[in-house]
N, C-alpha and C positions, 0 to 999 in steps of 0.2 A: 541564553544568560544564569536563568535560573538552575538547570543543571552543572553548569562549568563554576557555580558558585556553589555544589553539590546542595542545593537543594530541590532533590527528588521530585516533594508532593508539588514544590509550586509551581515546575518544571511539567507535571500532568496535568495538574489546574489549569496552566495556558496551553496545554495540545488539546485538553478538552476545550476550552475555547474555541483555538483556534481549528478545532473540529465541527464543532456548532458554527461558525461563520463561514466557512468552508462550504459546508450543506447549502446554507441560507444562500448561496451565489452560487448554486447550481455543480461546486466542485465532484460531487456524489451521483452525477447523473449526467456527466459529459457526451457518452454513447448510448441512453438511454431515456426514456420519455422521464421527465422530473418527479411527474405522480408516481413511478414505480417504487421510485427510493426508500417513499417513508406513507405511501397510499393516501399520502395528501393534497390539497389545491398545491400547485408552486406557491412562492410569495408573487408579488408583484415585483420583487426585489429579484429572485431568480429568473422569472418570463423578463424580465427587461435583461438581462447580461446574459439570454442564450437566443434573442431573436437576432439580434444583428452580427451575429459572432463571427468572425474569420477563423482559419482552419486555424492560422498560430495563435490567432487567441483559446481557441479548444486546447490546441496541444501543450501549451501553457500551463490550463486547469489541467490537463491529464499530470503534467510533471510534476505541478504543486503536491498533487493528490497521491499518487504513489510515496513521495515524501511525508506526507502523513500517515498513511498506513505502513511506511518502514519504522517508522518512527514509536504507532503505535504499539508495533511485532516486540522493539527492544524494551518498551517499556514493560510491557508484558514477560518480556523472559529474562530481563534485570532485575526489573524489581517485582514481579506477581502481580501488578495489577490486572484489571481486568479490559478487556478490550474496548477501547473506544469504538471503531467503525469492524462492526460485528461481518462476517461472510452475507451476504447477499444485501445486504446494506448498499452497496453502489454500483454502478453499471457505467465503469469506465477502463476502456483498454489502452493499453502501454500506449506510449506518447511516440511520434516522429523522436528519434534520443537527439538530434539537432536541432529540433527545438523550432526554428525557424524556416526552415526545409530549406536551410545552406549545409552543403557537405563539406566541412573546411576537415581536411588533414592533421591541421594541431588539435582540434577538437575528438579524433579518433578515440584515444584514450579514455576520456571522457564519456564517448558515447555507451563503450565497451563494460565501463563499468559502471552505469545507471543498470545497463539491461540487466549484467549478469548478480546486479545485485537487488532488482526485482523480481528476478527469478528465485535466488534465495529468500527474498522473504516471504516470494507465495507460499515455498518450502517450512518458512517458520511456524507462518501463519498455518499451515493444517498441523503441522506438529503441535502447536499449542493448543489450536482445538484439540487435539486427540489429547492431549493431558489434562482439557480442562473435562472431557466428560469422564474421569476417571479410569481406575485402574482398571484393564482387561485382566479378565478369570486366565484365560487360556494363553500360557505362558510361549506357544507354538505361534496362536495369532501375534501375540505380540510382541515376540522375537520379527515375526514376518514386514510386520509394521517397519519396527525401526528398520529394517534392513530397506525397504522399499524410499523410507526418508534418505537414508545413507544413498542410496543406487542412484537418485535424484540429486543429490547433491553432486555426488560424481559426475552425472550424463551434463549440468550445468558446468563444472570445473571444467572438464575434458573438451564441452563446445567452445571454452574461450582460452584452451592450450593453456591451463593455470597450475596442469599437475602434469 
């Protein structure tokens, strides 16, 4: 709502709080050891949330994490904000796009959109990390890097027959 109201600062702060809460609930370590995410012993809240989780619950966490990651990339790209979810701070696989394991033809477009947009998010994340590293003094290497990003995007788009 804050972003829709053109208050990008408040929206970014809210995203930061959402990331903090998600991390405490184990969303950043769904597919790994919770201790790996931040080098600390998991809180009792995170421990309790991972012991008896069903695969559907884990899959929902994966789905929600990837939306947080995409939002983080959008804030970085659109508003020049620093990353809230740095590479290596999470261990989360792509979710089953059906979320609940029931594959329904009517939701196929949503599933394809989700997978394609998340793959594009990974490319954007790599691009932003590359930009954050500073200018590359070698123009040939810089052009090759940009070309590799473009090729990756073209591959994603051709995989989904969008071009």
